[in-house]
Each structure stands twice: as structure tokens, then as C-alpha cells.
C-alpha positions in Angstrom: 0.0 0.0 0.0 0.9 3.6 -0.3 0.2 5.1 3.2 -0.1 8.8 4.0 0.9 9.0 7.7 0.2 12.3 9.4 2.4 13.0 12.4 5.0 10.5 11.3 7.8 12.3 13.0 6.2 11.9 16.4 6.4 9.1 18.9 3.7 6.7 17.7 3.7 7.9 14.1 7.4 7.2 13.7 6.9 3.7 15.0 4.2 3.2 12.3 6.5 4.6 9.6 9.4 2.4 10.6 7.2 -0.7 10.7 5.4 0.1 7.4 8.6 0.6 5.5 10.0 -2.7 7.0 6.8 -4.4 5.8 7.3 -3.2 2.2 4.7 -0.4 2.1 5.3 3.0 0.6 5.0 5.8 3.1 4.4 9.6 2.8 5.2 11.1 6.1 3.4 14.4 6.6 4.4 16.3 9.7 4.4 20.0 10.8 7.5 19.4 12.9 6.1 21.0 16.1 8.0 20.9 19.4 7.4 17.2 20.0 8.4 16.0 16.5 11.9 14.8 15.6 13.1 13.6 12.2 15.7 11.5 14.0 12.8 9.2 14.9 12.6 8.0 11.2 16.3 8.3 10.3 16.7 4.6 10.0 14.2 4.6 7.0 14.7 8.0 5.6 16.9 6.8 2.7 14.4 4.1 1.6 13.1 4.7 -2.0 9.7 3.9 -0.5 9.8 6.8 2.0 9.1 10.5 1.4 8.7 13.4 3.8 6.4 16.4 3.4 6.7 19.3 5.8 3.1 20.4 6.1 0.4 21.2 8.7 -3.0 19.5 8.8 -4.5 22.9 9.5 -3.4 24.0 6.0 -6.1 22.6 3.6 -4.3 23.7 0.4 -1.2 21.8 1.5 -3.3 18.7 2.2 -4.9 18.9 -1.3 -1.5 19.1 -2.9 -0.2 16.1 -1.0 -3.2 14.0 -2.1 -2.9 15.1 -5.7 0.9 14.5 -5.8 1.2 11.2 -3.9 -2.2 9.5 -4.4 -2.3 7.4 -1.3 -4.2 4.1 -0.9 -4.9 5.0 2.8 -4.5 7.7 5.4 -3.2 6.9 8.9 -4.0 10.0 10.9 -1.8 10.3 14.0 -1.0 14.0 13.9 -2.2 15.5 17.2 -1.4 17.6 20.2 -1.3 15.0 22.9 0.1 16.2 26.2 -2.7 16.5 28.8 -0.8 19.0 31.0 -0.1 21.3 28.0 -3.8 21.1 27.1 -4.7 22.4 30.6 -2.4 25.4 30.2 -3.2 26.1 26.5 -6.2 24.4 25.1 -6.3 26.5 21.9 -3.6 24.5 20.1 -5.5 21.3 20.8 -8.8 22.7 19.4 -7.0 24.0 16.3 -5.0 20.9 15.5 -7.0 18.0 16.8 -10.5 19.2 15.7 -10.0 21.7 12.9 -7.0 19.8 11.6 -8.9 16.6 11.5 -11.8 18.3 9.7 -9.4 19.6 7.1 -7.8 16.2 6.6 -11.3 14.6 6.3 -12.4 17.1 3.7 -9.1 16.7 1.7 -9.4 12.9 1.9 -13.1 13.0 0.8 -12.4 15.3 -2.1 -9.6 13.0 -3.3 -11.7 9.8 -2.7 -14.5 11.3 -4.8 -12.2 12.4 -7.6 -10.7 8.9 -7.7 -14.2 7.4 -8.2 -14.9 6.4 -4.6 -12.6 3.3 -4.5 -13.8 0.7 -2.0 -10.2 -0.1 -1.1 -9.5 3.4 0.2 -9.2 3.8 4.0 -9.1 6.7 6.4 -7.7 5.4 9.6 -8.2 7.7 12.6 -6.0 7.0 15.6 -7.3 8.1 18.9 -7.0 7.5 22.7 -8.9 5.7 25.4 -9.0 9.0 27.3 -12.1 9.9 25.4 -14.0 7.4 27.6 -13.3 9.2 30.8 -12.4 7.5 34.1 -13.1 4.0 35.3 -13.9 2.8 38.8 -11.3 0.6 40.6 -13.2 -2.7 39.8 -10.8 -4.7 37.6 -13.7 -6.3 35.8 -14.8 -3.0 34.4 -12.9 -1.9 31.3 -13.4 0.3 28.2 -15.0 -1.4 25.2 -15.8 0.1 21.8 -19.4 0.8 23.1 -18.4 2.7 26.2 -20.0 6.1 26.2 -17.7 9.1 25.7 -16.9 11.1 28.8 -13.8 13.2 28.2 -12.4 15.1 31.2 -9.5 17.2 29.9 -9.1 19.7 27.0 -6.9 17.1 25.3 -9.4 14.2 25.6 -12.3 16.5 24.7 -10.5 17.5 21.5 -9.8 13.9 20.6 -13.4 12.9 21.3 -14.5 15.7 19.0 -12.2 14.4 16.2 -13.6 10.9 16.7 -17.1 12.2 16.3 -16.2 14.0 13.1 -14.7 10.8 11.6 -17.8 8.8 12.4 -20.0 11.6 10.9 -18.0 11.7 7.6 -18.5 8.0 7.3 -22.2 8.0 8.0 -23.0 11.2 6.0 -20.6 10.9 3.1 -19.7 7.3 3.0 -16.0 7.9 3.5 -14.5 4.5 4.3 -13.0 4.9 7.7 -11.6 2.7 10.5 -10.9 3.9 14.0 -8.8 2.9 16.9 -8.5 4.0 20.5 -5.4 3.0 22.4 -4.1 2.9 26.0 -1.0 4.7 27.2 2.0 4.1 24.9 5.6 3.9 25.9 8.9 2.8 24.4 11.8 4.1 22.3 11.6 7.7 21.0 9.1 8.7 23.6 9.3 12.5 23.9 10.9 13.4 27.2 8.0 15.2 28.8 5.9 12.1 29.3 5.9 10.1 32.6 8.2 7.2 31.7 11.0 9.2 30.0 10.7 11.9 32.7 11.3 9.2 35.4 14.3 7.6 33.6 16.0 10.9 32.8 15.4 12.5 36.1 16.7 9.4 37.9 19.9 9.5 35.9 20.3 13.2 36.6 19.7 12.8 40.4 16.5 14.9 40.3 13.2 14.2 42.0 10.9 11.6 40.4 7.6 13.5 40.4 4.4 11.5 40.9 1.0 13.2 40.8 -1.2 13.0 43.9 -0.6 9.7 45.8 0.4 7.7 42.7 -2.8 5.5 42.7 -3.9 6.5 39.2 -4.0 3.4 37.0 -3.1 3.2 33.3 -3.0 0.3 30.8 0.5 0.3 29.3 1.0 -0.5 25.6 4.5 -0.9 24.1 4.6 1.4 21.1 6.0 -1.3 18.6 3.0 -3.5 19.5 0.7 -0.6 18.9 2.2 0.2 15.5 1.7 -3.5 14.5 -1.9 -3.3 15.5 -2.5 -0.1 13.6 -1.1 -1.5 10.4 -3.3 -4.6 10.8 -6.4 -2.4 11.3 -5.8 -0.2 8.2 -5.4 -3.3 6.1 -8.0 -5.7 7.5 -10.3 -3.7 9.8 -14.0 -3.5 8.8 -15.1 -0.2 7.3 -16.9 1.9 9.9 -15.6 -0.2 12.7 -13.6 0.9 15.8 -11.1 -1.2 17.6 -9.7 -0.7 21.1 -6.0 -1.4 21.4 -4.7 -2.2 24.9 -1.6 -3.6 26.4 -3.3 -5.7 29.0 -0.8 -4.3 31.5 -2.5 -2.3 34.2 -0.2 -0.6 36.7 -0.6 2.3 39.1 1.7 5.2 38.5 3.5 4.4 41.7 4.0 0.8 40.8 5.3 1.8 37.4 7.8 4.3 38.8 9.0 1.7 41.3 9.5 -0.8 38.5 11.6 1.7 36.6 13.7 2.4 39.6 14.3 -1.3 40.1 15.5 -1.7 36.5 17.8 1.3 36.8 19.2 0.0 40.1 20.3 -3.1 38.2 21.5 -1.5 34.9 22.9 1.8 36.1 23.2 1.6 39.9 23.5 4.8 42.0 26.7 5.1 44.1 24.6 4.5 47.1 21.0 3.5 47.7 18.1 3.1 45.3 16.6 5.4 42.7 13.3 5.0 44.6 14.7 7.3 47.2 14.2 10.1 44.7 10.4 9.6 44.4 8.5 12.8 45.2 4.8 13.3 45.4 3.6 16.5 43.8 0.3 18.4 43.5 -2.1 16.3 41.4 -3.3 17.3 37.9 -6.7 19.0 37.8 -9.4 16.5 36.8 -6.9 13.6 36.8 -8.7 10.4 35.6 -8.4 7.6 38.2 -8.1 4.6 35.9 -8.0 3.6 32.3 -8.2 0.0 31.1 -9.0 -1.5 27.7 -10.9 -4.7 26.9 -9.2 -5.7 23.6 -11.5 -8.6 22.8 -12.7 -7.2 19.5 -9.3 -6.8 17.9 -8.2 -10.1 19.3 -11.2 -12.0 18.0 -11.7 -10.2 14.7 -8.1 -9.5 13.6 -6.1 -12.0 15.7 -4.0 -9.3 17.5 -2.8 -9.2 21.0 0.2 -7.5 22.6 3.5 -9.4 22.5 5.4 -7.5 25.3 4.6 -7.5 29.0 5.1 -4.2 30.8 8.1 -5.7 32.6 9.8 -6.6 29.3 8.8 -3.3 27.7 10.1 -1.2 30.5 13.4 -3.1 30.5 13.7 -2.5 26.7 12.8 1.2 27.1 15.3 1.8 29.9 18.0 0.2 27.8 17.1 2.3 24.8 17.4 5.6 26.8 20.7 4.5 28.3 22.1 3.9 24.8 20.6 7.0 23.1 21.6 10.1 25.0 22.5 11.8 21.7 18.7 11.6 20.8 17.1 12.8 24.1 19.7 15.3 25.4 18.9 18.0 22.7 15.1 17.5 23.2 15.4 18.5 26.9 16.1 22.1 25.8 12.8 22.5 24.0 10.1 24.7 25.4 8.4 23.4 28.5 10.3 20.2 28.8 11.3 19.5 32.3 8.9 22.1 33.7 5.8 21.4 35.7 2.8 22.1 33.4 -0.9 21.7 33.8 -1.4 22.9 37.4 -4.6 24.7 36.3 -3.8 28.2 37.5 
């Protein structure tokens, strides 16, 4: 296939690009190169004759029309988004502009292209979203998000993603645009931008800084290794049923405190401190406003219909992630100088 991947220089998008090229697909990587993007993420495939990069913004409709006309993709994989909850609390406008208006522009550009091509049944618009649109779960481990869970977003970020999900469904129902949709749990792994929890903990630990945990650390997330997620996304765009949504989860629930302690234990083994444990650096900080208590995905649909399930446990994935950061200081060190990285954001003042 020829895939148009938006946000392909970001964390999840770059994993999709790397796997798609490895699988033999042609990839057009469209990215605005905002603060969280990094072309080093796709350096390993940048010289492939099946890869091309377009520096463009999904908020620019004319640029999108030009990309469709020039590259004529078989499918769109839409991953471009503002994604950091804390930044959405401090500045929601960028999230509205990119996640809602940008998705609208991409849908319209895709629809115009699809109509001009004679409405091919093989075309796909794959919208990649988050489990955060479903809100917060109770502590009962038997209760999980399914594809039928009502939407209940609690942050500006999750509300903007919920809005984009609704737009995609509407373009399918109203115009017949052949779409597939996915909602994933928390991703982690190599190339994770160093403002998110896991890289923050790893890099702060190495620097001897406090390891910040919001509230009492009891908030639970379902952790999904990014390479597993990319595999699932490529499976959905090729074999998912039109109009269908698929929840993609790691089946690895951990509280934030459990996760941080696990990271400390791995670092104690692989890069021990001169004295004591990295866990001594754990510091509890003021909680995020509206912090969802628990996310957990029931991935039964994608397992039963497409045969996918995660291949990496959270223990294996964290060990791989720590090893990658220890070996790739040349990648993460310059990113720490970007605006807002390393600062406490999203306190809601």
C-alpha cells in the first residue's frame, strides 16, 4: 500500500512509519514538525526509496490537497495531534486547532480525493485516537473500556480527541467515506518525547533529580508498548472492517507508583547509584486537575476479529525502554532544551 501517515515524525507515528517501511509499504510522512516531533525518529528509514517526507500542517487545507494530488495514497493513517494533557490544561487552543480543525481539514481533503478517484472501495481513512475519550473507570478490575463505552472526556486534550472521533464517524455516516478507527491505551517505548511520565522518570533518575508522581500515585493506566501498537495499527488499516472501531490495549494495568518503582528497580540493576536506590528520589507533587483515576481497555474485538494481542509485557517493555534511553543520550539530550520540557505544566492556575 501507499500510506499517507500524518504525524509520522512523532512518537507513535514514527513507529508506524518504521514498521510500514519494513513491511514493504510506501510511506508519505506528513508532519508539521512542532515541538514534540523529531526527524531522527525516522532516520533509519529516511533513505528508503519507498519513503518520502512532506513538511506540512494539517491545519493547511491547500497543502493537504497538494499532498493527495501528488502522492495519491491508498490509505490515510491519521496520527498528527497535540497529545500532552498538561499542556492542554495550560493552553487548550492549540488542541482545538490541531485535533479538531486539523482533522476536519484532513477529512475534507481525503473526501475530495476519494470522490475524484471514483470512490474506490479499497481506500481507507484510519483515525488513531485514545482511550482517554471514555473518561475515568472505577477501581473494579472487571470494568474496562469497550468500543461501546459512552464518551466522557475530562481534559481539554481528551475532549478534542473525542470531537475528532465524532467527526470521523460523521464523515463515514454522512458521506460514506470508508473509515476505520482505533482507541489506544498509554503508549511507551523508544523515541518517547521526554515530557511524558516514563522518560521523565528515567532521565530525572539519571540526573539525580526528584521523580515526580502526581497525587498519591494511585492513578492506574494500561501500558502498551509502542511497537506492539504500531503493528496493531497497520493490521487495522489493512484488515479492519469499514466503519468499525477497535480498542487497542496492552493488558498491562499498573498504578503510576507501581510503574515508577518498577523503573527504579530496573535502573538499580542496569545503572546503579553510588549509594541506595533510585526509589529514594520519588517525590509526590500536586495532582493534575481532573486527573482520571483509571484507564483499562478490553481488547477482545481486535483479538477476536483480527487476531492481534500485545507481545510485550510491561516488565519486558520497561526493560527495553530503559536500555534504549541509556544507549541513546544523543537523541534525548537536545530535546530537553525544547520549550516546557522539564517544567511542571498543567497545574490549572
